[in-house]
TILUMGU-28729 format. One record per residue (C-alpha): residue number from 1; residue in one letter; x, y, z. Coordinates in nm, 2 decimals. Example, Ala and Ser with C-alpha at 12.3 -4.5 7.8 and 13.67 -1.06 7.14 Angstrom:
! TILUMGU-28729
<1 A <1.23 -0.45 0.78>>
<2 S <1.37 -0.11 0.71>>
END
This chain:
! TILUMGU-28729
<1 X <13.12 12.34 9.21>>
<2 X <13.43 12.20 9.05>>
<3 X <13.41 12.06 8.72>>
<4 X <13.62 11.78 8.60>>
<5 X <13.65 11.48 8.39>>
<6 X <13.51 11.08 8.46>>
<7 X <13.92 10.98 8.53>>
<8 X <13.95 11.23 8.80>>
<9 X <13.60 11.13 8.96>>
<10 X <13.68 10.79 8.96>>
<11 X <13.99 10.78 9.13>>
<12 X <13.81 11.04 9.40>>
<13 X <13.49 10.84 9.45>>
<14 X <13.79 10.52 9.46>>
<15 X <13.94 10.64 9.80>>
<16 X <13.58 10.65 10.00>>
<17 X <13.59 10.45 10.27>>
<18 X <13.38 10.09 10.33>>
<19 X <13.02 10.06 10.16>>
<20 X <12.90 10.38 10.10>>
<21 X <12.54 10.50 10.05>>
<22 X <12.47 10.66 9.70>>
<23 X <12.11 10.87 9.64>>
<24 X <12.10 10.87 9.29>>
<25 X <11.80 11.04 9.12>>
<26 X <11.54 10.78 8.96>>
<27 X <11.29 10.82 8.77>>
<28 X <11.38 10.90 8.36>>
<29 X <11.66 11.17 8.53>>
<30 X <11.94 10.95 8.64>>
<31 X <12.28 11.04 8.58>>
<32 X <12.39 10.69 8.48>>
<33 X <12.72 10.85 8.30>>
<34 X <12.77 10.92 8.74>>
<35 X <12.71 10.57 8.75>>
<36 X <12.89 10.40 8.55>>
<37 X <13.17 10.60 8.70>>
<38 X <13.07 10.47 9.02>>
<39 X <12.96 10.15 8.96>>
<40 X <13.35 10.12 8.81>>
<41 X <13.50 10.25 9.08>>
<42 X <13.33 10.07 9.42>>
<43 X <13.38 9.76 9.45>>
<44 X <13.06 9.76 9.71>>
<45 X <12.86 10.02 9.78>>
<46 X <12.44 10.06 9.83>>
<47 X <12.23 10.23 9.56>>
<48 X <11.91 10.38 9.70>>
<49 X <11.69 10.54 9.40>>
<50 X <11.30 10.58 9.37>>
<51 X <11.16 10.39 9.08>>
<52 X <11.47 10.32 8.92>>
<53 X <11.43 10.27 8.51>>
<54 X <11.62 10.09 8.28>>
<55 X <11.97 9.91 8.34>>
<56 X <12.14 9.96 8.70>>
<57 X <12.44 9.79 8.81>>
<58 X <12.44 9.42 8.84>>
<59 X <12.65 9.23 9.06>>
<60 X <12.82 9.12 9.37>>
<61 X <12.89 9.37 9.62>>
<62 X <12.63 9.57 9.50>>
<63 X <12.29 9.65 9.68>>
<64 X <12.03 9.80 9.60>>
<65 X <11.78 10.02 9.81>>
<66 X <11.46 10.17 9.75>>
<67 X <11.09 10.25 9.93>>
<68 X <10.94 10.25 9.55>>
<69 X <11.03 9.96 9.32>>
<70 X <11.07 10.07 8.97>>
<71 X <11.15 9.84 8.65>>
<72 X <11.55 9.90 8.68>>
<73 X <11.51 9.73 9.03>>
<74 X <11.15 9.49 8.98>>
<75 X <11.29 9.11 9.05>>
<76 X <11.61 9.18 9.14>>
<77 X <11.80 8.93 9.41>>
<78 X <11.99 9.17 9.57>>
<79 X <11.68 9.45 9.65>>
<80 X <11.57 9.59 10.02>>
<81 X <11.25 9.73 9.99>>
<82 X <11.20 9.95 10.25>>
<83 X <10.82 10.00 10.29>>
<84 X <10.77 10.36 10.38>>
<85 X <10.51 10.65 10.26>>
<86 X <10.70 10.90 10.01>>
<87 X <10.59 11.17 10.20>>
<88 X <10.82 11.03 10.51>>
<89 X <11.15 10.91 10.28>>
<90 X <11.32 11.26 10.36>>
<91 X <11.31 11.13 10.71>>
<92 X <11.42 10.84 10.65>>
<93 X <11.73 10.96 10.47>>
<94 X <11.79 11.19 10.71>>
<95 X <11.76 10.94 11.00>>
<96 X <11.77 10.56 10.89>>
<97 X <11.95 10.54 10.57>>
<98 X <12.25 10.82 10.58>>
<99 X <12.39 10.87 10.24>>
<100 X <12.73 10.91 10.17>>
<101 X <12.73 11.04 9.82>>
<102 X <12.42 11.20 9.57>>
<103 X <12.44 11.24 9.21>>
<104 X <12.16 11.41 9.05>>
<105 X <12.15 11.50 8.69>>
<106 X <12.11 11.86 8.66>>
<107 X <12.09 12.12 8.39>>
<108 X <12.36 12.38 8.32>>
<109 X <12.47 12.67 8.50>>
<110 X <12.32 12.96 8.53>>
<111 X <12.34 13.25 8.73>>
<112 X <12.53 13.04 9.03>>
<113 X <12.26 12.79 8.99>>
<114 X <12.12 12.47 8.80>>
<115 X <11.78 12.30 8.76>>
<116 X <11.71 11.92 8.89>>
<117 X <11.46 11.93 8.64>>
<118 X <11.18 11.70 8.59>>
<119 X <11.29 11.49 8.93>>
<120 X <11.31 11.70 9.24>>
<121 X <11.13 11.47 9.45>>
<122 X <11.35 11.29 9.75>>
<123 X <11.68 11.44 9.63>>
<124 X <11.68 11.82 9.82>>
<125 X <11.68 11.61 10.14>>
<126 X <11.93 11.37 9.98>>
<127 X <12.14 11.64 9.90>>
<128 X <12.10 11.82 10.24>>
<129 X <12.14 11.52 10.46>>
<130 X <12.48 11.40 10.29>>
<131 X <12.59 11.75 10.37>>
<132 X <12.51 11.78 10.69>>
<133 X <12.77 11.46 10.72>>
<134 X <12.99 11.57 10.49>>
<135 X <12.93 11.32 10.23>>
<136 X <12.96 11.47 9.84>>
<137 X <12.73 11.59 9.60>>
<138 X <12.83 11.55 9.27>>
<139 X <12.63 11.61 8.92>>
<140 X <12.60 11.53 8.60>>
<141 X <12.54 11.90 8.39>>
<142 X <12.28 11.79 8.05>>
<143 X <12.20 12.13 7.86>>
<144 X <11.96 11.84 7.76>>
<145 X <11.71 11.88 8.09>>
<146 X <11.52 12.21 8.15>>
<147 X <11.53 12.49 8.41>>
<148 X <11.24 12.44 8.62>>
<149 X <11.16 12.67 8.89>>
<150 X <11.02 12.63 9.27>>
<151 X <11.28 12.33 9.49>>
<152 X <11.46 12.23 9.20>>
<153 X <11.67 12.55 9.17>>
<154 X <11.98 12.44 9.35>>
<155 X <12.30 12.64 9.48>>
<156 X <12.60 12.58 9.25>>
<157 X <12.83 12.61 9.62>>
<158 X <12.57 12.30 9.70>>
<159 X <12.77 12.07 9.47>>
<160 X <13.12 11.96 9.48>>
<161 X <13.21 11.78 9.18>>
<162 X <13.05 11.83 8.83>>
<163 X <13.06 11.59 8.52>>
<164 X <12.96 11.76 8.18>>
<165 X <12.72 11.52 7.98>>
<166 X <12.46 11.61 7.69>>
<167 X <12.24 11.34 7.58>>
<168 X <11.93 11.28 7.57>>
<169 X <11.63 11.23 7.90>>
<170 X <11.48 10.86 7.85>>
<171 X <11.12 10.88 7.84>>
<172 X <10.84 10.62 7.87>>
<173 X <10.74 10.38 7.63>>
<174 X <10.36 10.55 7.51>>
<175 X <10.08 10.29 7.47>>
<176 X <9.75 10.37 7.31>>
<177 X <9.47 10.32 7.63>>
<178 X <9.31 10.00 7.59>>
<179 X <8.90 9.97 7.57>>
<180 X <8.88 9.87 7.93>>
<181 X <9.08 10.20 8.03>>
<182 X <8.92 10.42 7.84>>
<183 X <8.67 10.32 7.95>>
<184 X <8.76 10.39 8.25>>
<185 X <8.90 10.68 8.23>>
<186 X <8.57 10.81 8.16>>
<187 X <8.40 10.72 8.42>>
<188 X <8.59 10.87 8.67>>
<189 X <8.63 11.22 8.49>>
<190 X <8.24 11.19 8.56>>
<191 X <8.38 11.21 8.89>>
<192 X <8.58 11.54 8.88>>
<193 X <8.43 11.87 8.94>>
<194 X <8.51 12.18 8.78>>
<195 X <8.75 12.36 8.95>>
<196 X <8.89 12.07 9.11>>
<197 X <9.26 11.97 9.13>>
<198 X <9.38 11.68 9.02>>
<199 X <9.68 11.40 9.15>>
<200 X <9.70 11.14 8.93>>
<201 X <9.94 10.85 8.89>>
<202 X <10.15 10.64 8.65>>
<203 X <10.02 10.46 8.40>>
<204 X <9.73 10.43 8.14>>
<205 X <9.42 10.43 8.34>>
<206 X <9.56 10.77 8.47>>
<207 X <9.62 10.90 8.13>>
<208 X <9.26 10.78 7.99>>
<209 X <9.10 10.94 8.30>>
<210 X <9.31 11.29 8.18>>
<211 X <9.25 11.23 7.79>>
<212 X <8.84 11.24 7.95>>
<213 X <8.92 11.61 8.14>>
<214 X <8.94 11.78 7.77>>
<215 X <8.68 11.99 7.73>>
<216 X <8.68 12.07 8.13>>
<217 X <8.71 12.39 8.28>>
<218 X <8.98 12.56 8.59>>
<219 X <9.11 12.27 8.68>>
<220 X <9.46 12.24 8.84>>
<221 X <9.71 12.01 8.98>>
<222 X <9.88 11.91 9.26>>
<223 X <10.04 11.59 9.27>>
<224 X <10.37 11.38 9.30>>
<225 X <10.40 11.37 8.92>>
<226 X <10.30 11.54 8.58>>
<227 X <10.27 11.35 8.29>>
<228 X <10.20 11.43 7.88>>
<229 X <9.80 11.42 7.94>>
<230 X <9.89 11.72 8.20>>
<231 X <10.02 11.95 7.88>>
<232 X <9.73 11.80 7.64>>
<233 X <9.50 11.97 7.96>>
<234 X <9.71 12.34 7.87>>
<235 X <9.63 12.33 7.49>>
<236 X <9.28 12.31 7.59>>
<237 X <9.26 12.51 7.82>>
<238 X <9.12 12.30 8.07>>
<239 X <9.40 12.43 8.29>>
<240 X <9.30 12.73 8.52>>
<241 X <9.57 12.96 8.37>>
<242 X <9.65 13.17 8.73>>
<243 X <9.71 12.81 8.93>>
<244 X <10.12 12.65 8.87>>
<245 X <10.10 12.32 8.78>>
<246 X <10.23 12.21 9.16>>
<247 X <10.45 11.81 9.11>>
<248 X <10.80 11.69 9.22>>
<249 X <10.84 11.49 8.89>>
<250 X <10.79 11.50 8.51>>
<251 X <10.73 11.19 8.38>>
<252 X <10.72 11.18 8.00>>
<253 X <10.79 11.27 7.66>>
<254 X <11.05 11.56 7.46>>
<255 X <10.77 11.78 7.38>>
<256 X <10.69 11.77 7.78>>
<257 X <11.02 11.85 7.87>>
<258 X <11.04 12.11 7.66>>
<259 X <10.73 12.28 7.79>>
<260 X <10.88 12.26 8.14>>
<261 X <11.18 12.42 8.06>>
<262 X <11.22 12.76 8.17>>
<263 X <10.81 12.75 8.22>>
<264 X <10.67 12.95 8.52>>
<265 X <10.29 12.77 8.52>>
<266 X <10.52 12.50 8.68>>
<267 X <10.63 12.50 8.96>>
<268 X <10.84 12.17 9.11>>
<269 X <10.86 12.13 9.49>>
<270 X <11.02 11.85 9.72>>
<271 X <10.82 11.54 9.84>>
<272 X <10.78 11.66 10.17>>
<273 X <10.55 11.94 10.05>>
<274 X <10.40 11.78 9.70>>
<275 X <10.27 11.49 9.94>>
<276 X <10.20 11.67 10.29>>
<277 X <9.84 11.47 10.36>>
<278 X <9.75 11.85 10.55>>
<279 X <9.89 12.06 10.27>>
<280 X <9.74 11.84 10.00>>
<281 X <9.38 11.85 10.26>>
<282 X <9.42 12.26 10.17>>
<283 X <9.35 12.24 9.76>>
<284 X <8.96 12.25 9.76>>
<285 X <8.82 11.97 9.55>>
<286 X <9.10 11.78 9.53>>
<287 X <9.06 11.47 9.32>>
<288 X <9.32 11.20 9.35>>
<289 X <9.29 10.86 9.11>>
<290 X <9.51 10.58 9.20>>
<291 X <9.59 10.23 9.01>>
<292 X <9.59 9.95 9.21>>
<293 X <9.63 9.61 9.17>>
<294 X <9.38 9.41 9.37>>
<295 X <9.06 9.54 9.58>>
<296 X <8.87 9.35 9.80>>
<297 X <8.51 9.33 9.96>>
<298 X <8.65 9.55 10.26>>
<299 X <8.72 9.77 10.00>>
<300 X <9.14 9.74 10.11>>
<301 X <9.40 9.82 9.77>>
<302 X <9.68 9.65 9.70>>
<303 X <9.88 9.84 9.49>>
<304 X <10.21 9.68 9.56>>
<305 X <10.28 9.34 9.59>>
<306 X <10.20 9.02 9.34>>
<307 X <10.18 8.75 9.52>>
<308 X <10.30 8.84 9.79>>
<309 X <10.65 8.94 9.62>>
<310 X <10.74 9.34 9.62>>
<311 X <10.64 9.48 9.28>>
<312 X <10.63 9.91 9.40>>
<313 X <10.51 10.00 9.71>>
<314 X <10.25 10.25 9.86>>
<315 X <10.46 10.52 9.70>>
<316 X <10.24 10.88 9.75>>
<317 X <9.92 10.66 9.72>>
<318 X <9.87 10.71 10.09>>
<319 X <9.98 11.08 10.11>>
<320 X <9.71 11.15 9.85>>
<321 X <9.38 10.89 9.97>>
<322 X <9.39 11.06 10.36>>
<323 X <9.46 11.40 10.22>>
<324 X <9.19 11.39 9.93>>
<325 X <8.93 11.29 10.18>>
<326 X <9.01 11.55 10.40>>
<327 X <9.02 11.76 10.08>>
<328 X <8.64 12.03 10.14>>
<329 X <8.45 11.82 9.81>>
<330 X <8.74 11.62 9.77>>
<331 X <8.74 11.23 9.61>>
<332 X <9.01 10.96 9.74>>
<333 X <8.93 10.73 9.35>>
<334 X <9.11 10.39 9.29>>
<335 X <9.05 10.28 8.95>>
<336 X <9.14 9.92 8.81>>
<337 X <9.01 9.68 8.55>>
<338 X <8.77 9.46 8.65>>
<339 X <9.01 9.15 8.52>>
<340 X <9.41 9.07 8.46>>
<341 X <9.46 8.98 8.13>>
<342 X <9.82 8.86 8.18>>
<343 X <9.72 8.62 8.54>>
<344 X <9.36 8.54 8.39>>
<345 X <9.22 8.62 8.67>>
<346 X <8.97 8.89 8.89>>
<347 X <9.10 9.22 9.03>>
<348 X <8.80 9.16 9.33>>
<349 X <8.88 8.94 9.57>>
<350 X <8.70 8.82 9.87>>
<351 X <9.00 8.91 10.07>>
<352 X <9.39 9.04 10.01>>
<353 X <9.63 8.84 10.15>>
<354 X <9.92 9.04 10.19>>
<355 X <9.96 9.40 10.34>>
<356 X <9.71 9.68 10.23>>
<357 X <9.86 10.02 10.03>>
<358 X <9.52 10.21 10.11>>
<359 X <9.20 10.18 10.28>>
<360 X <8.89 10.43 10.32>>
<361 X <8.83 10.50 9.98>>
<362 X <8.54 10.71 9.79>>
<363 X <8.49 10.51 9.49>>
<364 X <8.66 10.26 9.39>>
<365 X <8.63 10.26 8.93>>
<366 X <8.63 9.95 8.73>>
<367 X <8.52 9.91 8.34>>
<368 X <8.22 9.74 8.50>>
<369 X <8.12 10.08 8.68>>
<370 X <8.16 10.23 9.02>>
<371 X <8.14 10.18 9.35>>
<372 X <8.03 10.48 9.59>>
<373 X <8.27 10.37 9.92>>
<374 X <8.24 10.64 10.15>>
<375 X <7.95 10.74 10.37>>
<376 X <7.80 10.33 10.32>>
<377 X <7.80 10.06 10.59>>
<378 X <8.05 9.76 10.52>>
<379 X <7.76 9.53 10.34>>
<380 X <7.67 9.81 10.08>>
<381 X <8.05 9.82 9.99>>
<382 X <8.11 9.44 9.92>>
<383 X <7.76 9.43 9.76>>
<384 X <7.86 9.75 9.57>>
<385 X <8.24 9.59 9.46>>
<386 X <8.03 9.28 9.33>>
<387 X <7.72 9.42 9.14>>
<388 X <7.93 9.73 8.97>>
<389 X <8.32 9.69 9.00>>
<390 X <8.39 9.29 8.94>>
<391 X <8.37 9.13 8.64>>
<392 X <8.06 8.96 8.56>>
<393 X <8.19 8.60 8.61>>
<394 X <8.37 8.66 8.94>>
<395 X <8.04 8.77 9.05>>
<396 X <7.90 8.47 9.20>>
<397 X <8.20 8.36 9.34>>
<398 X <8.22 8.64 9.52>>
<399 X <7.90 8.69 9.73>>
<400 X <7.93 8.29 9.81>>
<401 X <8.31 8.41 9.95>>
<402 X <8.16 8.73 10.05>>
<403 X <7.91 8.56 10.27>>
<404 X <8.10 8.37 10.43>>
<405 X <8.34 8.67 10.53>>
<406 X <8.00 8.73 10.75>>
<407 X <7.87 9.00 10.55>>
<408 X <7.52 9.02 10.45>>
<409 X <7.50 8.97 10.07>>
<410 X <7.21 8.97 9.85>>
END
């Protein structure tokens, strides 16, 4: 690894031929200084990121690529969306979308290594893929990036160039859970047994679930990500102290990042491990909790598209739904409000009009109640979704349209 100036790095990048594909760290570990240098040096390139946040280069010559759309890429006309389970994205990078440059934000060096910190995810696979074809690995060394263990640890010999940058890491905006989210959180918590292993996604409802589990004991975490709610469980004594908190990225406050720094309790693994349905299924009583934009009377969930336009993507939902259903004593739960306040429409609809994100769940939960899906016939599933999950104002219309779809409903 050679530590160089931003000017020297720009000159090196300017010499790259064609339209290189650049893979950059996403979520809240984006190396923004490196992206600024790269964007100034390259007239044309393809930028591949996972769940990109904040402002990104927005000009002619830049194509955005992702299998999971974050706020930084959403509704962008130059976006190319690649449908993929998160567990398979590393294979996508090794075969169909090989990178020419990988840019990451890391800790400062220690004992010949750096750490990817709060964002491991697909980055180890991207680094392996780019090194296999003679491309560049560039690091933004930041003393404010926590040093985490597991697959986050990277030998400095695997990095070609580095620039130094001391700046705070970004954090998501914090919003107190609304009344519906809090009610859903309590209902989901009733489905979580003692000594369960938890996987929760991003958002107000997963946060509300964690807040409802503070008095549970012996819990473990095996998830693609963790947030401040996991730290609250740790402080409350709800987590099994003998089991490491296993995840692939962290999404939270500065307090969470400081807690993760040099913490032997936190094990950051690459996506191929955290999201492998086979490894997930080996965890006893694994409870997967994910949100959706819509569910239909066939108990199918849409967590990807709004009015046919891509909103996010599969993410890890499909990986964890399958893994949880095969886990001994495990459950796959979809949790969502019964009514979408902005669109002013029911989130339970007769039939999804677009692609299905996931299906065959254990439970579907709203603030209205809980539908037990697994083990019930299709008519019973639809009946429960209408009577116990849908908003009361939508139920009569759902019954009528459900009968037209062939369901025998009361």
